[in-house]
N, C-alpha and C positions, 0 to 999 in steps of 0.2 A: 602620532605617526600618520594621520589621515592624509597629509599632503606629501608623503614620501614614496608612494606608489610601488612598494616592494623593492626599492633601490638598495644598493649596498649600505647606505646610511640606515635604512629601516632594519636591515639584517643585523647591524651592530646593536641597535636598541633591543631587538628581539633576543639576541644572544645574552645581553645583560639581564633581561627580564627572566629568561629561562634559568640562568645561573642563580638568580635570587630565589626563584620558586623552588628549585631543586636543592640548592645548598643550604639556604637559610630557612625556608618554609617547609622543607622536606616533602615536597610534592613528588609525584612519580617522575622518573627520568625519561619516560616515553609517553608524552601526552598525545591526545587527539587534537589536531588543529582544525579550527573552523575558519572559513573565509567567505564572506558575503560580498558579492559584486567585486569592487576593487580589492577586497580582502583576498581574492584568489591570488593576486600577485604576491602578497605577503606570505600566505600559507604555503603555496606551492614552491616559491623560491626558498623559503626557510627549510622546508622538508628536503628539498634537493641539496641544500647546503649541509644539512645535518640528518642524513637518512637513518642513522642508527639511534637517533633521539626521538623518533616519531612512531607512534603506534598506528595511526591512520589519519586521513585527511578528509573532511567533509567540506565541500564548497557548493555555494548556491548562486546560480547565475554568475559564475566567476569570470573575471577578466583574466585571460591566459596570455594575452598579447597586447601590450600597450599601443601597438599600431592600429588595433581595432578600436579600442577605447583607452584613453581619451583622444587619440590622434584622429579617429574617424576616417581612416584610410581604406575602409572596406564598405560594408553595407550599413554600418551603424551611423548614428547621428554625430557622434563625437562631442567633445566639449573643449572649445578653444582655451578657456580659462584653465581647466585642469591640464590640458596639454602643455601649456606654458609652465605650469608648476611642475609637471613631470620632467620636463627638460631640465629645469633648474635642479631638481632633486638628484638627477643622474649626472648633471654636469655636461650635458650633451647640447650640441646644436641639432637642428632638425635632421640634417643629413646623417649625422652620426647615430641619432636615435632610430631612424628608419632602416639603417643597415645593422643595427644591434642584434646579436644572436644570443642574448641572455635571458629572453623571456621564457616563461614556463613552457610554451609550445616548442621551444628549441632546446630545452635544458631539463631532462627528466631521467637520464640514465641511472643516476645514483639511487633515486627512489625505486625505479623498476628493479634494479639489481637487489635492493634490500627487500623487495616484495611488499612495499607499503600499500595497504588497501586504500582505495580512493572511492568516495561517493560523490557523484555530481548530480545536482538537481538543477535543471535548466528549462527554460520556457521557449516554446517553438516560435512565438511571435515577438520575441525580445528584439526591439529595434535600437536598444541602447548598447547592450553587449550581445551581439548576434551569436546564437548558438553555433552556427556553421563555422565562424572564425575563431571560436574560443573552445568551448567544450568539445565539439566534434573533432577538431584538429588534435587537441591534446589527447583525448581518449583513444582515438585511433592509433596514434603514435605510441602511447603508453602500452596499450594492449599488444601491439606488434613487438614491443620490447619484453613482453612477458609479464608486465605489471598488472595486478588485479584491480580492475576498475569497473564500477557500476554506474550507468547513466540513467537517470529517471527523467524522461521528457514530459513536461506538463504544458497544457495549453495556456496561453496568456502572454502578457508582456513582462517587463523586467521586474515589476513589483506586483504583489507582495512576495517576500521571501518565505521559505519554509512551508510547512503544512499546518492546517488547522489543528491536527493531532500530531505532535512531534514524535510519536512512537517509532516511526521509521528511522529517524535520526538517532533516537535513544538506542534502538536495537543495533544500529551500526556501531555505535560507541561500545556497547556491551560486547559485541562479537569480536571487535579488534583488540579489546583489552582482556579477552579471555574469560568474560563473564557469561553466565547462561542467558540466552535470549528467550523471552517468553513466547510460547506458542499461543496464538489466538484463533479461535474458531468463531466466526460470526454466523448466527442462525437467523436468516431473513424469512419472514413468513406471516401468516395470518393468526387467527385465534388458536389454531392447533399447535402453533409454535409458542404463542404467548402463554398457553396453558389454561384456556377457558374451561376445560373439563375437570379441573381440580379446584377445590375451594378451601377456605379455612386459613388459619394463621400460618400454616406450614406450606401454603400453596407454592411459594417460590422454590422450595427445595424439592417439590414433587414434579416439576416440569422436566420434560425429557432433556432439554438443553443443560439444565443443572446436573441431572443424573449422568449425562454424557461426560461432563467435565470431571465428575467424581471418578468415573470408570477410567478415563484417560490418565488422571493423576495417579491412581492406584496401579495401573498397568505399567506405567513408565517411571514411577517413583520420582515424579517431578512436580514441584510446587508451582512452577512457572507455566502452567497451562490454564488458560482462561477461555471459557465458552460463553459468548455474549448472546443473550436472548434479545433479538431485535424484532420480535413478533408483535403484530398489532391486530386487534380484533376486527373482523369484518372486511379486511382489505383484499383487493383484487390485484392480480398481476397486470390486467389490462389497464392501459393508460386512460381509456375512455370508460372504464367501469365506474360503478356508483361511488366506490371508495378506493381510489388507486393507492397502492402501497408506495409508489415512488414519490408521493406528495407528503409522506410522513417524516417526522423528525427521526424516527428509528432507522429509516432508510439512509438518511444523512449520517447517522451515527455509524451504521455499517460501513458506508463508504469511507469514513474517516477512522475506522478501527485499526487499520494496519494489520488486518488478519492475514494469516497465511492460508487459511482454509475458509471457504464460505459454503454454507448449505442453504439453498434457496428452496423453501417449502411453500410455494404459492400455487394457486390454480383452483382451489376448492370453491371459493366465492365467485369465480368466473362462470360457474355452472348455474348461477341464479338466473331467473327469467330475464331480468332487466340487463344482464351482462352478456347473455349468449349471442346477441346480435353482433357483437364486436369480435367474436372468436377468430375471424379471418385475420385479425391483427395480433393474435396471441404470440405467434412465433417471432414476429418483428419486435414486439414489446419485450419479450423474454430476452432476446438476443441483445437488446439495448442495455438491459440491466447487467448482463454478463460483461458486455464491453465496458461499461462504466466501472464495474468492480475491478476489471483488469487494468483500466487506465489509472485508477487511484492506487491500486496495490499490485504492481507488476510481479508476475510469478505466482499469483494466488492460485490455489487449487480449488476448483468450483465443482460442487455436487448439485445436481438437479434432483430434488426429491419427487418421487412418484406419489401423487396425493393419496390420502387415506380414502377408503370407501365411505359412502354416505348412505344412510337409510331414511333420509327425509323424503317428503313428497316432491313431485315434479314442480310444485308451486314454490318450492324453496330451493335447496341445493339438490339438483336433479341427479339421482344415482346414475342413470343411463348416460347423461351428458359427461359426468366425471369419467366413466369407464370407457365410453366409445369415442369421445372427442378430446377431453382434456389430457388424459393419460397418453394417448398416441402423440399428441402435440408436444408434451414434455419430453418424451423419449426422442422425438425427432430433433428438437432443439438441442438436447444433450449431444446427439450424434453430430449435428451440423457445427456445433461450437466446441467440439472436443472436450466435453465435460463428462465427469463420472455421474453415475446415478445412485440414489438410495431408494430402494423399493419399500415404501411405507404401505403399499396397497395389498400385495399378495398375502402377507402374514395376517392381515386383519379381515380378509374378505368373508371369512366364515365365523367372525367373532362379534356379532352385533351386540352381545351382552356387555361389551366393553365401552359402548357408546350410549349412555343413558338417554341422551336427547337426540340420538340418531346421527350426530355429526362430530361431537367432541369426545375424544377418548378420556376415560377416567384415569385415576392414579395407576391402576394396573396397566392400562394401555400406554401410559407415559413411560413406564419401565420398559415395556417391549420396544417402543420407539427408540429409546436411548440405546438399547442393546443392538438394534438393527443398525443405527448410525455408527455405533462403536465398532462393530464388526466390519463395516465398509471402510472406515478410516484406517483400520489395522492393515488393510491391503496396501496402504501408503506409509508403512512404518518409517522409512527413512526421513520423510517429511516431519513426522511427529518426534522422532528421536533427536 
């Protein structure tokens, strides 16, 4: 069907395939349709034609108007060869095609009335299928009709499609088909998130992130809660620090995690002598991490963790720098960027016995950290439930 461009002929083929899958193969009568690029014409046209037979539609950089592509009558490059094939598929001459009112951007009332959820993923620099002529036009009209639509705008051109981590798309499919959607919490941080203060064969289950996941699953009686430990030893929040967190693979994992909640627990190593000289850039670097998390995971709830106290000497992680400089900076960043905070400092400031090396909490300290984070997340119960 590649050269049928969502035409009536294509709809006939899709009807036949649907009946085969449902009647003979016993598939669900309400599938989720996917449409990539020109596939938007197919998926959206078929959903409009059969709104009671569709659970949801996911389209990626979709063509929503063949006058944009392949005709190229707007901002896009167009494709003369594909345009000629499109005219033949519809049985139109060019004048008939340019006056046609059956493109998805013109024809969506059935979907909106049926309340079909739509997920659009489009790119802001797409010069093949311009977002302004396709996704934006469709989504605005669909929302005006009361149809549920979510648009994720990503930087870049027409390709590649999708995400490195397809969790966002999987979650959409689960939600529109009535299945439970996993809750993911990404914990970004240094050695105190990684769990350097605990050792032995069971160290993984003693980390505060793991304990937080246990508490959340127990409280809400849900198996589909995952707390991801993205901590890396010795890392700084500062981009010019000796070991910047943003250059780690765990940071990339966090950005691709499709988490609904992120806890950023960085700043302790920025109090080292070699890093203090860059503290004037702390707020800017922190805000950049927050912005990148929000760009990759729209709607994410972000918590800025107030760093733990330190009892090391000023030649290492300076206690005074943590308390008088790093902590005020973290609080200011949280206010400026409308983030919540988790206070890991106050409950520990009189408990040096929980820090055998002066900076890393032991197993008992990890339990307290998990409980602190748990109680803060409970304040956002609707997000968790």
